SETOR-761732 format. One line per field, with one value per residue: residue number from 1; residue in one letter; x, y, z of N, C-alpha, C in turn. Coordinates in Angstrom, 3 decimals, padded with zeros to 6 digits. Example, Ala and Ser with C-alpha at 12.3 -4.5 7.8 and 13.67 -1.06 7.14 Angstrom:
<atoms>
resi [1; 2]
resn [A; S]
n.px [013.190; 012.850]
n.py [-005.690; -002.250]
n.pz [007.800; 007.080]
ca.px [012.300; 013.670]
ca.py [-004.500; -001.060]
ca.pz [007.800; 007.140]
c.px [013.200; 012.900]
c.py [-003.300; 000.030]
c.pz [007.800; 007.870]
</atoms>
This chain:
<atoms>
resi [1; 2; 3; 4; 5; 6; 7; 8; 9; 10; 11; 12; 13; 14; 15; 16; 17; 18; 19; 20; 21; 22; 23; 24; 25; 26; 27; 28; 29; 30; 31; 32; 33; 34; 35; 36; 37; 38; 39; 40; 41; 42; 43; 44; 45; 46; 47; 48; 49; 50; 51; 52; 53; 54; 55; 56; 57; 58; 59; 60; 61; 62; 63; 64; 65; 66; 67; 68; 69; 70; 71; 72; 73; 74; 75; 76; 77; 78; 79; 80; 81; 82; 83; 84; 85; 86; 87; 88; 89; 90; 91; 92; 93; 94; 95; 96; 97; 98; 99; 100; 101; 102; 103; 104; 105; 106; 107; 108; 109; 110; 111; 112; 113; 114; 115; 116; 117; 118; 119; 120; 121; 122; 123; 124; 125; 126; 127; 128; 129; 130; 131; 132; 133; 134; 135; 136; 137; 138; 139; 140; 141; 142; 143; 144; 145; 146; 147; 148; 149; 150; 151; 152; 153; 154; 155; 156; 157; 158; 159; 160; 161; 162; 163; 164; 165; 166; 167; 168; 169; 170; 171; 172; 173; 174; 175; 176; 177; 178; 179; 180; 181; 182; 183; 184; 185; 186; 187; 188; 189; 190; 191; 192; 193; 194; 195; 196; 197; 198; 199; 200; 201; 202; 203; 204; 205; 206; 207; 208; 209; 210; 211; 212; 213; 214; 215; 216; 217; 218; 219; 220]
resn [M; L; L; C; I; I; S; V; G; A; A; G; Y; L; T; L; A; S; E; A; R; L; H; K; N; V; I; E; E; D; L; A; F; V; E; L; A; Q; G; A; H; L; K; I; V; Q; L; R; R; F; E; K; D; Y; F; L; N; L; G; K; P; A; D; Q; Q; E; Y; L; K; K; Y; Q; A; I; A; A; T; V; P; P; L; L; S; R; L; A; A; M; D; R; A; D; Q; H; L; S; P; E; I; K; E; K; A; A; A; V; A; G; L; Y; T; A; Y; R; E; G; F; G; A; A; V; L; R; L; Q; A; A; P; G; L; S; P; Q; Q; A; N; A; L; M; D; A; Y; R; G; N; I; V; T; L; E; E; N; L; T; A; V; A; E; A; G; N; R; M; I; A; L; V; S; D; Q; A; L; K; E; G; R; D; A; M; M; F; I; A; V; V; V; A; I; A; T; I; L; A; A; L; L; G; T; A; L; S; Q; S; I; Y; R; A; I; F; R; E; G; L; R; R; M; A; H; R; M]
n.px [121.979; 120.764; 120.255; 122.895; 123.669; 121.890; 122.795; 125.422; 124.827; 123.257; 125.092; 127.021; 125.419; 124.494; 126.938; 127.927; 125.870; 126.160; 128.783; 128.382; 126.653; 128.337; 130.372; 128.847; 128.144; 130.693; 131.412; 129.286; 129.008; 131.274; 133.623; 132.734; 132.419; 135.068; 136.245; 134.816; 135.641; 138.392; 138.287; 137.149; 139.176; 141.272; 140.304; 140.345; 143.077; 143.768; 142.432; 143.913; 146.286; 145.650; 144.909; 147.370; 148.749; 147.266; 147.942; 150.682; 150.882; 150.506; 150.110; 149.869; 147.232; 145.759; 146.707; 146.053; 143.267; 142.760; 143.622; 141.840; 139.411; 139.794; 139.972; 137.393; 135.826; 136.463; 135.861; 133.090; 132.281; 132.780; 131.009; 128.675; 129.954; 130.844; 128.395; 127.231; 129.097; 128.701; 126.078; 126.358; 128.002; 126.319; 124.511; 125.990; 126.575; 128.855; 130.938; 133.042; 132.120; 133.909; 134.928; 132.541; 131.962; 134.085; 133.543; 131.094; 131.848; 133.185; 131.868; 131.225; 133.803; 134.832; 133.191; 133.921; 136.573; 136.286; 134.930; 136.901; 138.918; 137.558; 137.192; 139.872; 140.521; 138.871; 140.027; 142.564; 141.907; 141.038; 143.329; 145.767; 148.516; 149.776; 152.282; 153.203; 153.727; 152.387; 149.815; 149.413; 149.447; 146.988; 145.353; 145.896; 144.187; 142.265; 143.420; 143.746; 141.293; 141.211; 143.354; 142.530; 140.298; 141.456; 142.816; 140.649; 139.329; 141.292; 141.381; 138.783; 138.820; 140.775; 139.450; 137.387; 138.883; 139.770; 137.350; 136.801; 138.894; 138.203; 135.735; 136.579; 138.226; 136.266; 134.714; 136.591; 136.957; 134.380; 134.263; 136.336; 135.309; 132.990; 134.102; 135.408; 133.198; 131.849; 133.805; 133.842; 131.210; 131.234; 133.145; 131.786; 129.611; 130.940; 131.892; 129.429; 128.380; 130.143; 129.636; 126.900; 127.000; 128.464; 126.738; 124.443; 125.430; 126.131; 123.626; 122.351; 123.914; 123.361; 120.633; 120.617; 122.039; 120.298; 118.099; 119.177; 119.663; 117.014; 115.898; 117.472; 116.704; 114.014; 114.147; 115.344]
n.py [-028.347; -028.085; -025.354; -024.392; -025.213; -023.703; -021.148; -021.098; -021.398; -019.095; -017.044; -017.472; -017.076; -014.397; -013.050; -013.628; -012.439; -009.757; -009.208; -009.663; -007.562; -005.381; -005.789; -005.516; -002.826; -001.707; -002.433; -001.423; 001.209; 002.604; 001.735; 002.221; 004.962; 005.841; 004.913; 006.436; 009.070; 008.836; 008.135; 010.444; 012.238; 011.220; 011.799; 014.556; 015.007; 014.108; 016.033; 018.324; 017.656; 017.636; 020.264; 021.628; 020.541; 021.675; 024.396; 024.264; 023.662; 025.856; 027.580; 025.332; 024.467; 022.124; 020.152; 021.392; 021.397; 018.688; 018.018; 019.595; 018.356; 015.905; 016.849; 017.942; 015.641; 014.125; 015.989; 016.138; 013.880; 014.263; 015.933; 014.217; 012.326; 013.918; 014.808; 012.420; 011.828; 013.950; 013.376; 010.868; 011.704; 013.395; 011.530; 009.927; 009.290; 009.123; 010.724; 013.518; 016.958; 018.684; 017.159; 016.717; 019.302; 019.779; 017.881; 018.816; 021.122; 020.538; 020.405; 023.079; 024.199; 022.793; 023.678; 026.396; 026.132; 024.922; 026.948; 028.892; 027.737; 027.579; 030.298; 031.023; 029.603; 030.871; 033.390; 032.839; 032.041; 034.419; 035.931; 034.758; 035.059; 034.811; 033.651; 030.301; 030.556; 032.924; 032.132; 030.084; 031.603; 032.773; 031.128; 031.567; 032.916; 031.056; 028.739; 028.166; 027.132; 024.543; 023.368; 023.404; 021.812; 019.311; 018.836; 018.639; 016.340; 014.448; 014.521; 013.665; 011.043; 009.918; 010.088; 008.295; 005.932; 005.765; 005.254; 002.711; 001.287; 001.568; 000.228; -002.326; -002.933; -002.952; -005.138; -007.198; -007.075; -007.733; -010.328; -011.562; -011.252; -012.805; -015.322; -015.728; -015.790; -018.045; -019.974; -019.936; -020.744; -023.290; -024.501; -024.417; -026.024; -028.440; -029.027; -029.230; -031.400; -033.393; -033.466; -034.068; -036.522; -038.020; -037.873; -039.124; -041.678; -042.613; -042.557; -044.512; -046.740; -046.910; -047.435; -049.906; -051.382; -051.210; -052.500; -055.013; -055.800; -055.811; -057.908; -060.048; -060.093; -060.710; -063.284; -064.636]
n.pz [048.504; 046.048; 046.132; 046.053; 043.494; 041.941; 042.627; 041.567; 038.848; 038.427; 039.010; 036.995; 034.710; 035.030; 035.000; 032.414; 030.930; 031.682; 030.750; 028.045; 027.480; 028.036; 026.118; 023.820; 024.016; 023.780; 021.142; 019.539; 020.347; 021.767; 020.320; 017.720; 017.897; 018.272; 015.863; 014.047; 014.680; 014.144; 011.451; 010.320; 010.942; 009.374; 006.813; 006.911; 007.016; 004.464; 002.946; 003.581; 002.436; -000.341; -000.553; -000.206; -002.385; -004.419; -004.195; -004.614; -007.260; -008.870; -011.915; -013.374; -014.646; -015.319; -013.566; -011.163; -011.332; -011.218; -008.624; -007.232; -007.810; -006.503; -003.917; -003.542; -003.805; -001.548; 000.425; 000.321; 001.668; 004.317; 006.016; 006.664; 008.334; 010.463; 011.427; 012.333; 014.303; 016.101; 016.864; 018.159; 020.183; 021.659; 022.620; 024.281; 027.617; 029.089; 028.369; 029.032; 029.817; 028.517; 026.349; 025.009; 024.223; 022.461; 020.457; 019.566; 018.316; 015.973; 013.466; 012.825; 012.718; 010.560; 008.486; 008.388; 007.596; 005.045; 003.698; 003.755; 002.172; -000.236; -000.779; -001.131; -003.443; -005.331; -005.261; -006.297; -008.843; -009.832; -009.697; -011.142; -011.088; -008.660; -006.323; -005.130; -002.387; -001.736; -002.381; -000.532; 001.742; 001.688; 003.103; 005.714; 007.471; 007.924; 008.656; 011.326; 012.060; 010.930; 012.206; 014.890; 014.568; 013.908; 016.295; 018.050; 017.045; 017.526; 020.341; 020.924; 019.873; 021.536; 023.982; 023.496; 023.287; 025.917; 027.180; 026.170; 027.342; 030.055; 030.140; 029.412; 031.607; 033.564; 032.750; 033.080; 035.868; 036.789; 035.801; 037.284; 039.881; 039.678; 039.194; 041.633; 043.364; 042.369; 042.880; 045.694; 046.255; 045.085; 046.716; 049.172; 048.469; 048.025; 050.605; 051.942; 050.557; 051.324; 054.109; 054.097; 052.805; 054.636; 056.876; 055.813; 055.192; 057.744; 058.922; 057.400; 058.032; 060.787; 060.684; 059.372; 061.267; 063.490; 062.379; 061.999; 064.670; 065.573; 064.066; 064.967; 067.672; 067.346; 066.276; 068.358]
ca.px [122.747; 120.044; 120.508; 124.260; 123.660; 121.199; 123.659; 126.499; 124.237; 122.840; 126.301; 127.581; 124.515; 124.516; 128.245; 127.971; 124.939; 126.764; 129.914; 127.835; 126.145; 129.491; 131.020; 127.946; 128.309; 132.013; 131.421; 128.286; 129.067; 132.607; 134.513; 132.193; 132.700; 136.496; 136.490; 134.230; 136.530; 139.637; 137.987; 136.995; 140.509; 142.016; 139.830; 140.835; 144.494; 143.787; 142.037; 145.032; 147.291; 145.234; 144.956; 148.754; 149.065; 146.620; 148.718; 152.026; 150.832; 150.106; 150.680; 149.539; 145.765; 145.241; 147.027; 145.248; 141.884; 142.726; 143.683; 140.603; 138.378; 140.048; 139.619; 135.941; 135.248; 136.618; 135.180; 131.655; 132.003; 133.101; 129.875; 127.903; 130.732; 130.825; 127.028; 127.081; 129.947; 128.024; 124.899; 126.838; 128.535; 125.187; 123.841; 126.881; 126.537; 130.112; 131.933; 133.121; 131.611; 134.952; 134.947; 131.284; 132.102; 134.987; 132.840; 130.033; 132.425; 133.921; 131.133; 131.411; 135.195; 135.013; 132.511; 134.756; 137.751; 135.872; 134.639; 138.185; 139.598; 136.797; 137.518; 141.240; 140.481; 138.298; 141.025; 143.618; 141.371; 140.948; 144.694; 146.591; 149.946; 150.315; 153.236; 152.687; 153.783; 151.286; 148.569; 149.294; 149.170; 145.561; 144.674; 146.331; 143.057; 141.366; 144.175; 143.512; 140.087; 141.505; 144.250; 141.674; 139.459; 142.266; 143.059; 139.395; 139.089; 142.257; 140.931; 137.570; 139.226; 141.460; 138.415; 136.739; 139.797; 139.744; 136.099; 136.963; 139.762; 137.446; 134.744; 137.315; 138.612; 135.051; 134.358; 137.549; 136.663; 133.164; 134.614; 137.103; 134.393; 132.113; 134.905; 135.611; 131.922; 131.593; 134.755; 133.379; 129.990; 131.629; 133.796; 130.716; 128.849; 131.767; 131.862; 128.087; 128.229; 130.885; 128.900; 125.659; 127.350; 128.829; 125.530; 123.568; 126.023; 125.998; 122.207; 122.057; 124.567; 122.615; 119.362; 120.915; 122.415; 119.084; 117.265; 119.810; 119.382; 115.598; 115.662; 118.085; 115.847; 112.790; 114.438; 115.567]
ca.py [-028.646; -027.453; -023.907; -024.148; -025.360; -022.535; -019.976; -021.156; -021.124; -017.691; -016.208; -017.607; -016.452; -012.943; -012.552; -013.683; -011.439; -008.439; -009.057; -009.538; -006.193; -004.477; -005.965; -004.935; -001.373; -001.365; -002.582; -000.596; 002.605; 003.174; 001.467; 002.948; 006.376; 006.049; 004.729; 007.582; 010.217; 008.593; 008.196; 011.856; 012.854; 010.784; 012.543; 015.927; 014.968; 014.022; 017.341; 019.254; 017.259; 018.119; 021.731; 022.051; 020.181; 022.664; 025.626; 024.027; 023.462; 027.080; 027.622; 024.056; 024.389; 020.749; 019.484; 022.024; 020.936; 017.298; 018.025; 020.192; 017.312; 014.962; 017.556; 018.062; 014.310; 013.755; 016.990; 015.858; 012.752; 014.599; 016.401; 013.133; 011.736; 014.833; 014.816; 011.188; 011.948; 014.848; 012.676; 009.873; 012.450; 013.869; 010.392; 009.240; 009.919; 008.907; 011.707; 014.719; 018.164; 019.227; 016.377; 016.993; 020.620; 019.638; 017.140; 019.661; 022.249; 020.124; 020.725; 024.502; 024.408; 022.253; 024.588; 027.596; 025.766; 024.742; 028.270; 029.569; 027.179; 028.009; 031.705; 031.064; 029.118; 031.944; 034.461; 032.398; 032.040; 035.821; 036.471; 033.569; 035.341; 034.689; 032.559; 029.283; 031.059; 033.877; 031.363; 029.398; 032.620; 033.080; 030.248; 031.860; 033.326; 029.911; 027.540; 027.872; 026.299; 023.148; 022.870; 023.131; 020.665; 018.101; 018.636; 018.175; 014.960; 013.614; 014.450; 012.844; 009.642; 009.476; 009.896; 007.029; 004.844; 005.649; 004.590; 001.289; 000.721; 001.492; -000.844; -003.590; -003.160; -003.301; -006.508; -008.094; -007.090; -008.514; -011.726; -012.054; -011.351; -013.957; -016.541; -015.878; -016.208; -019.438; -020.826; -020.037; -021.567; -024.675; -025.009; -024.674; -027.183; -029.639; -029.313; -029.713; -032.740; -034.318; -033.590; -034.799; -037.919; -038.670; -038.015; -040.134; -043.015; -043.000; -042.846; -045.814; -047.781; -047.072; -048.088; -051.325; -052.006; -051.380; -053.542; -056.300; -056.125; -056.144; -059.255; -061.019; -060.179; -061.392; -064.719; -065.180]
ca.pz [047.289; 044.931; 046.241; 045.578; 042.029; 041.393; 042.830; 040.571; 037.532; 038.359; 038.940; 035.651; 033.725; 035.186; 034.564; 030.952; 030.411; 031.890; 029.834; 026.685; 027.359; 027.968; 024.816; 022.828; 024.104; 023.245; 019.682; 018.864; 020.760; 022.009; 019.188; 016.566; 018.145; 018.002; 014.431; 013.350; 014.890; 013.422; 010.019; 009.952; 011.019; 008.198; 005.647; 007.051; 006.619; 002.999; 002.411; 003.724; 001.443; -001.654; -000.473; -000.453; -003.772; -005.290; -004.154; -005.146; -008.711; -009.576; -013.258; -014.020; -014.458; -015.401; -012.299; -010.115; -011.452; -010.763; -007.165; -006.735; -007.894; -005.411; -002.684; -003.438; -003.626; -000.133; 001.247; 000.353; 002.561; 005.708; 006.838; 007.293; 009.422; 011.598; 011.965; 013.120; 015.485; 017.034; 017.393; 019.113; 021.322; 022.474; 023.242; 025.212; 028.934; 029.780; 027.942; 029.860; 029.140; 027.638; 025.111; 024.311; 023.597; 021.309; 019.400; 019.025; 017.561; 014.771; 012.235; 012.537; 012.322; 009.212; 007.549; 008.248; 006.804; 003.649; 003.124; 003.568; 001.007; -001.414; -001.047; -001.641; -004.828; -006.150; -005.335; -007.212; -010.213; -010.251; -009.771; -011.359; -011.021; -007.307; -006.102; -004.195; -001.022; -001.588; -002.406; 000.748; 002.756; 001.661; 004.059; 007.075; 008.306; 008.146; 009.032; 012.738; 012.178; 010.623; 013.265; 016.056; 014.207; 014.063; 017.726; 018.653; 016.649; 018.257; 021.733; 020.960; 019.674; 022.757; 025.007; 023.170; 023.664; 027.379; 027.535; 025.862; 028.377; 031.304; 030.020; 029.439; 033.001; 034.307; 032.383; 033.738; 037.304; 036.986; 035.567; 038.440; 041.029; 039.461; 039.393; 043.072; 043.944; 041.976; 043.602; 047.079; 046.281; 044.802; 047.927; 050.159; 048.003; 048.253; 052.044; 052.262; 049.999; 052.194; 055.365; 053.832; 052.513; 055.909; 057.694; 055.215; 055.348; 059.143; 059.156; 056.786; 058.836; 062.027; 060.364; 059.113; 062.538; 064.288; 061.756; 062.293; 066.063; 065.708; 063.533; 065.870; 068.871; 066.960; 066.132; 069.686]
c.px [122.094; 120.273; 121.903; 124.327; 123.017; 122.071; 124.784; 125.962; 123.851; 124.043; 126.922; 126.738; 124.582; 125.841; 128.348; 127.060; 125.525; 127.920; 129.438; 127.313; 127.293; 130.178; 130.161; 128.072; 129.643; 131.992; 130.510; 128.399; 130.503; 133.538; 134.048; 132.489; 134.158; 136.788; 135.949; 135.138; 137.828; 139.426; 137.831; 138.348; 141.348; 141.597; 140.280; 142.301; 144.613; 143.405; 143.189; 146.145; 146.916; 145.189; 146.361; 149.172; 148.465; 147.448; 150.096; 152.051; 150.263; 150.828; 150.468; 148.041; 145.218; 145.487; 146.204; 143.811; 141.743; 142.749; 142.405; 139.457; 138.551; 139.648; 138.104; 135.273; 135.327; 135.829; 133.689; 131.304; 132.203; 131.889; 129.015; 128.634; 130.683; 129.439; 126.780; 127.902; 129.277; 126.812; 125.309; 127.375; 127.405; 124.538; 124.688; 126.939; 127.881; 131.184; 131.888; 132.543; 132.628; 134.985; 133.669; 131.348; 132.995; 134.286; 131.753; 130.578; 132.999; 133.199; 131.316; 132.822; 135.437; 134.369; 133.346; 135.992; 137.387; 135.587; 135.930; 138.920; 138.871; 137.096; 138.922; 141.287; 139.937; 139.300; 142.135; 143.139; 141.263; 142.323; 145.673; 148.091; 150.542; 151.282; 152.620; 152.689; 152.645; 149.940; 148.351; 148.948; 147.700; 144.780; 145.026; 145.164; 142.157; 142.100; 143.984; 142.296; 140.409; 142.445; 143.436; 140.783; 140.222; 142.529; 141.803; 139.118; 140.048; 141.822; 139.700; 137.919; 139.922; 140.464; 137.666; 137.594; 139.840; 138.465; 136.198; 137.817; 139.016; 136.427; 135.420; 137.741; 137.407; 134.635; 135.291; 137.274; 135.424; 133.438; 135.366; 136.200; 133.484; 132.861; 135.145; 134.333; 131.628; 132.525; 134.319; 132.156; 130.325; 132.303; 132.763; 129.920; 129.624; 131.757; 130.501; 127.873; 128.942; 130.143; 127.618; 125.938; 127.689; 127.592; 124.611; 124.124; 125.900; 124.549; 121.828; 122.662; 123.796; 121.287; 119.560; 121.239; 121.182; 118.191; 117.845; 119.552; 117.925; 115.310; 116.268; 117.223; 114.576; 113.014; 114.649; 114.243]
c.py [-028.002; -025.951; -023.553; -024.217; -024.143; -021.286; -019.933; -020.816; -019.669; -016.769; -016.269; -016.908; -014.928; -012.348; -012.536; -012.630; -010.033; -008.201; -008.928; -008.125; -005.200; -004.563; -005.371; -003.412; -000.931; -001.369; -001.563; 000.890; 003.130; 002.977; 002.208; 004.445; 006.703; 005.942; 005.897; 008.807; 010.046; 008.648; 009.625; 012.563; 012.484; 011.566; 014.002; 016.008; 014.898; 015.357; 018.333; 018.933; 017.817; 019.640; 022.224; 021.725; 021.187; 023.942; 025.441; 023.886; 024.671; 027.146; 026.327; 023.806; 022.965; 020.002; 020.071; 021.511; 019.492; 017.229; 018.612; 019.175; 016.298; 015.578; 017.570; 016.701; 013.867; 014.706; 016.702; 014.731; 013.096; 015.046; 015.284; 012.474; 012.622; 014.914; 013.590; 011.254; 012.833; 014.175; 011.634; 010.555; 012.909; 012.717; 009.710; 009.997; 009.842; 009.940; 012.940; 015.916; 018.765; 018.500; 016.609; 018.333; 020.552; 018.933; 017.992; 020.768; 021.837; 020.495; 022.184; 024.825; 023.928; 023.183; 025.847; 027.307; 025.622; 026.077; 029.036; 029.059; 027.575; 029.446; 031.840; 030.610; 030.197; 033.086; 034.095; 032.409; 033.472; 036.455; 035.323; 033.815; 035.203; 033.522; 031.522; 029.778; 032.052; 033.158; 030.658; 030.380; 033.011; 032.264; 030.573; 032.189; 032.150; 028.685; 027.173; 026.976; 024.829; 022.545; 022.516; 021.929; 019.353; 017.801; 018.104; 016.716; 014.008; 013.438; 013.566; 011.360; 009.099; 009.243; 008.585; 005.831; 004.654; 004.958; 003.088; 000.615; 000.563; 000.362; -002.209; -003.934; -003.579; -004.742; -007.519; -008.205; -007.930; -010.002; -012.321; -012.227; -012.574; -015.266; -016.796; -016.372; -017.668; -020.378; -021.022; -020.940; -023.029; -025.290; -025.334; -025.913; -028.477; -030.039; -029.861; -031.134; -033.770; -034.542; -034.388; -036.278; -038.678; -038.907; -039.098; -041.535; -043.499; -043.340; -044.208; -046.947; -048.014; -047.779; -049.577; -052.054; -052.245; -052.466; -054.921; -056.739; -056.529; -057.555; -060.330; -061.212; -060.943; -062.891; -065.375; -065.318]
c.pz [046.072; 044.934; 045.741; 044.059; 041.373; 041.510; 041.797; 039.182; 037.372; 038.235; 037.546; 034.607; 033.805; 034.729; 033.047; 030.336; 030.532; 030.921; 028.390; 026.447; 027.223; 026.610; 023.702; 022.820; 023.511; 021.726; 019.010; 019.210; 020.830; 020.818; 017.944; 016.683; 017.807; 016.509; 013.621; 013.468; 014.115; 011.913; 009.533; 009.955; 009.796; 006.956; 005.704; 006.629; 005.097; 002.363; 002.485; 002.721; 000.061; -001.696; -000.817; -001.889; -004.747; -005.336; -004.790; -006.667; -009.441; -010.924; -014.022; -013.841; -014.465; -014.089; -011.154; -010.142; -010.956; -009.229; -006.557; -006.770; -006.765; -004.074; -002.491; -003.212; -002.166; 000.760; 001.372; 001.320; 004.036; 006.520; 007.426; 008.458; 010.665; 012.235; 012.823; 014.399; 016.543; 017.663; 018.440; 020.365; 022.235; 023.233; 024.305; 026.539; 029.663; 029.413; 028.836; 029.095; 028.172; 026.302; 024.316; 023.579; 022.362; 020.148; 018.755; 018.128; 016.209; 013.479; 011.846; 012.088; 010.898; 008.176; 007.315; 007.401; 005.330; 002.974; 002.862; 002.342; -000.281; -001.794; -001.616; -003.097; -005.748; -006.319; -006.322; -008.660; -010.749; -010.409; -009.937; -011.216; -009.634; -007.217; -005.174; -002.749; -000.753; -001.559; -001.074; 001.870; 002.783; 002.690; 005.498; 008.000; 008.682; 008.680; 010.502; 012.949; 011.959; 011.658; 014.511; 015.800; 014.382; 015.535; 018.419; 018.316; 017.360; 019.710; 021.873; 020.807; 020.920; 023.890; 024.764; 023.535; 025.181; 027.848; 027.284; 026.925; 029.699; 031.271; 030.061; 030.863; 033.836; 034.021; 033.049; 035.231; 037.586; 036.787; 036.741; 039.666; 040.892; 039.672; 040.872; 043.749; 043.626; 042.722; 045.047; 047.172; 046.028; 046.022; 049.004; 049.768; 048.237; 049.722; 052.450; 051.758; 050.869; 053.504; 055.183; 053.565; 053.781; 056.767; 057.144; 055.403; 056.787; 059.480; 058.601; 057.609; 060.144; 061.790; 060.119; 060.413; 063.408; 063.724; 062.017; 063.723; 066.254; 065.231; 064.450; 067.134; 068.562; 066.855; 067.514; 070.424]
</atoms>
């Protein structure tokens, strides 16, 4: 009975410890990885919005300067995010080589895009008579970098979501296995308790009966 109690306790403890570890990994690693990729992607989308606003407001220097300030404010926050994403990617052993390659490339793609936009701004400042269409065309040589960057961030975030799903499935499986083990042990313990109870009661009854016979024989 003591062994059964210890088995149930050990199974419950080990299951809870394993699930706590899995949940900790999900929160501190997988979920953080996904949020980082999605956060970086959101900032890239904002940069592209201000890029287009800058080109669409040719002939309005004040508006252009305002959009350029917004662009630069967001642009300064992106490199740290991409550096952290690359570091988490290198440390994660569950990502495929393809996803690792995509995550490792995002910093370079972002740098090429920023340099392209900077060059386009300088060109516009030197030739203010360009049309919005001509100004937008200045980014054609660099636009592929930002498109690939967005695709890479989307792929990285999706890979992170798949990891979360796999870990969740693993935690559920471990929980079900532990419940089955505990149910089996409890059933065995119940049967043993019934058998032990029956054996003990019969032993007590036999002892009482023998003691009664002994006393009766002694009196006789």
